Each structure stands twice: as structure tokens, then as C-alpha cells.
ROVO-485440 format. One record per residue: x, y, z of N, C-alpha, C in turn. Coordinates in pm, whole numbers, padded with zeros to 5 digits, always signed. Layout:
BEGIN
XYZXYZXYZ;...
***
This chain:
BEGIN
+00348-01503-00938+00212-01520-00987+00139-01387-00994;+00157-01300-00894+00086-01172-00896+00130-01083-01012;+00259-01087-01047+00305-01008-01162+00249-01065-01292;+00233-01196-01296+00172-01260-01413+00027-01212-01427;-00044-01206-01315-00182-01159-01317-00189-01013-01363;-00093-00932-01318-00089-00792-01361-00068-00784-01512;+00025-00864-01563+00051-00864-01707-00073-00905-01784;-00142-01008-01736-00267-01051-01801-00372-00940-01795;-00376-00870-01683-00467-00756-01670-00433-00647-01770;-00305-00620-01787-00263-00518-01883-00301-00557-02026;-00283-00684-02059-00320-00732-02193-00470-00716-02215;-00548-00758-02116-00694-00746-02126-00736-00600-02136;-00672-00514-02059-00704-00371-02062-00679-00314-02201;-00561-00341-02255-00527-00290-02389-00623-00342-02496;-00678-00461-02474-00773-00520-02569-00914-00465-02547;-00931-00384-02443-01063-00327-02415-01153-00419-02334;-01097-00528-02283-01175-00621-02200-01152-00581-02054;-01224-00476-02013-01201-00417-01881-01245-00508-01767;-01349-00587-01788-01393-00680-01684-01285-00784-01656;-01227-00840-01761-01119-00937-01743-00998-00871-01679;-00970-00748-01716-00859-00674-01655-00883-00661-01505;-01005-00623-01467-01038-00609-01324-01018-00742-01252;-01062-00850-01312-01047-00982-01250-00899-01017-01230;-00818-00989-01330-00675-01019-01317-00607-00931-01214;-00637-00801-01216-00579-00712-01115-00626-00752-00975;-00751-00794-00963-00803-00838-00833-00728-00961-00782;-00697-01054-00873-00618-01172-00835-00479-01130-00788;-00420-01034-00857-00287-00984-00817-00295-00919-00680;-00402-00844-00655-00420-00777-00526-00435-00878-00413;-00505-00987-00440-00519-01092-00339-00382-01145-00296;-00289-01154-00392-00154-01203-00364-00069-01099-00291;-00092-00971-00327-00009-00862-00272-00097-00738-00251;-00173-00735-00142-00271-00628-00119-00212-00488-00109;-00086-00475-00077-00025-00344-00059+00041-00291-00186;+00031-00362-00298+00093-00316-00422+00003-00211-00485;+00050-00088-00486-00032+00024-00534-00057+00018-00684;+00038-00033-00760+00020-00041-00906-00099-00130-00942;-00115-00239-00871-00229-00327-00899-00360-00253-00876;-00364-00176-00767-00487-00105-00732-00516+00012-00826;-00412+00086-00866-00438+00198-00958-00475+00145-01097;-00418+00033-01137-00456-00028-01264-00602-00074-01259;-00639-00138-01149-00777-00184-01136-00871-00064-01134;-00831+00042-01064-00916+00162-01060-00941+00215-01200;-00838+00221-01284-00857+00272-01419-00949+00181-01501;-00934+00051-01486-01024-00042-01556-01169-00021-01509;-01187-00001-01380-01321+00025-01326-01377+00156-01379;-01293+00257-01390-01335+00386-01445-01384+00366-01588;-01312+00287-01666-01351+00262-01805-01488+00195-01813;-01527+00126-01705-01659+00060-01700-01762+00145-01626;-01725+00270-01596-01813+00363-01523-01849+00313-01383;-01762+00237-01323-01783+00187-01186-01699+00274-01092;-01740+00400-01082-01661+00501-01013-01650+00477-00863;-01756+00430-00799-01750+00408-00654-01647+00301-00619;-01646+00194-00696-01549+00087-00671-01406+00137-00700;-01391+00214-00807-01260+00270-00839-01213+00363-00728;-01306+00440-00674-01273+00533-00566-01222+00457-00443;-01276+00338-00419-01227+00257-00307-01078+00226-00323;-01038+00188-00445-00896+00160-00469-00811+00286-00453;-00862+00397-00505-00789+00524-00492-00770+00561-00346;-00877+00549-00269-00869+00583-00126-00770+00493-00053;-00771+00364-00086-00678+00271-00023-00534+00318-00045;-00502+00352-00168-00366+00396-00201-00335+00530-00135;-00427+00625-00147-00401+00760-00096-00392+00765+00056;-00458+00673+00125-00446+00666+00270-00304+00626+00311;-00235+00558+00222-00101+00511+00250+00008+00596+00184;-00029+00661+00074+00067+00746+00001-00012+00857-00067;-00026+00969+00002-00108+01079-00051-00048+01148-00173;+00074+01112-00208+00138+01173-00325+00136+01080-00447;+00067+00968-00440+00061+00876-00554-00015+00942-00668;+00057+00973-00776+00002+01052-00886-00113+00982-00957;-00098+00855-00983-00205+00783-01054-00331+00777-00969;-00315+00743-00841-00431+00733-00753-00500+00868-00741;-00422+00973-00732-00477+01107-00719-00552+01147-00847;-00493+01119-00961-00560+01149-01087-00690+01072-01104;-00688+00943-01070-00810+00862-01079-00914+00908-00977;-00867+00952-00861-00957+01003-00757-01033+01125-00810;-00962+01215-00878-01026+01333-00935-01132+01290-01035;-01098+01199-01124-01192+01150-01225-01318+01093-01159;-01299+01008-01059-01412+00945-00991-01497+01048-00917;-01432+01137-00847-01505+01238-00769-01591+01326-00860;-01535+01365-00974-01612+01446-01068-01729+01366-01124;-01704+01242-01160-01810+01157-01218-01923+01133-01117;-01887+01126-00990-01987+01100-00885-02049+01229-00831;-02008+01342-00888-02065+01470-00846-02013+01521-00713;-01898+01472-00671-01838+01516-00545-01743+01631-00576;-01798+01744-00610-01718+01857-00660-01617+01909-00557;-01655+01915-00432-01563+01964-00330-01440+01876-00319;-01462+01745-00318-01351+01651-00310-01266+01659-00436;-01332+01673-00551-01259+01681-00678-01172+01806-00682;-01226+01919-00634-01149+02044-00635-01026+02033-00546;-01046+01975-00429-00935+01958-00336-00829+01865-00396;-00873+01758-00457-00779+01664-00519-00713+01727-00641;-00788+01805-00718-00731+01876-00833-00615+01965-00787;-00636+02037-00679-00533+02127-00628-00410+02049-00582;-00433+01938-00512-00322+01854-00468-00246+01798-00587;-00322+01753-00686-00264+01697-00808-00177+01802-00877;-00229+01922-00891-00153+02030-00956-00028+02065-00877;-00042+02065-00745+00072+02097-00658+00187+01998-00678;+00154+01870-00689+00258+01768-00707+00325+01778-00842;+00256+01837-00939+00306+01836-01075+00351+01970-01130;+00350+02072-01050+00385+02205-01101+00519+02202-01175;+00614+02127-01124+00746+02124-01187+00765+02002-01277;+00659+01925-01294+00673+01801-01372+00558+01791-01471;+00554+01881-01568+00444+01890-01664+00426+01761-01743;+00533+01693-01779+00521+01572-01860+00446+01463-01784;+00461+01456-01653+00387+01358-01575+00238+01386-01582;+00201+01513-01576+00060+01550-01584+00004+01505-01719;+00076+01533-01824+00030+01496-01958+00013+01345-01968;+00110+01270-01918+00101+01125-01924-00017+01070-01844;-00040+01125-01725-00153+01079-01645-00284+01117-01713;-00291+01238-01765-00415+01283-01830-00445+01201-01955;-00345+01149-02021-00366+01066-02139-00442+00938-02103;-00430+00893-01978-00499+00771-01937-00647+00795-01911;-00688+00923-01904-00827+00955-01877-00900+00945-02006;
***
């Protein structure tokens, strides 16, 4: 059921219905709270709705458990910059760059989601 909710969230996201995407990802998270993909997907949908504080909560949840999660780190940078948290954004930017120095294509793919 949680993967079905994720798929529905992805469909809603691609259609530009970010609120419905958030609702579906939230349902998936209720079923499997430790699934990082559900949380990073919800964070991106929240970012698209300019709900940066809520998105930051998802990013923090993931990064507290896996500080190398590329999507969470990228979304964290976006949220921190949008919220005017320049110090946090700079630190996250550096961490993000460090993880990707040898993997340029990953950086490009993550940046395309912004």
C-alpha cells in the first residue's frame, strides 16, 4: 500500500498537483516512517508549494539518520536558502559538493529537480 501511495504521489507531482502529492507521500510515510524516498519526495513537493519549513523537517529527519543522502541534502540547501539561513545553507552546500566531487552527473540530476 505504501508503494502505491508513493506512485500516486509521483503521478500527482508530475501533474503539478503538489498538495495531492504531499497527501499521498504522507500516507506512505504513515505506513513506513523510515523510508527516506517518501520523505525526500514529500520535501520536494513542499518546496514547490513554498512550504520550506515543513520541507526542512523532512530533510532533517533523513539527514539525522543518513547525512550523506544526496536528495535530502540538496533539498536542505534549497530550504535553508529560501528561509534565509545562509550559514546552514553554506555548510550544507559544502557537504553537498564534497559528496559529489567525483560524481558530477548526480549533481546535475539533483539540481534539475530544483
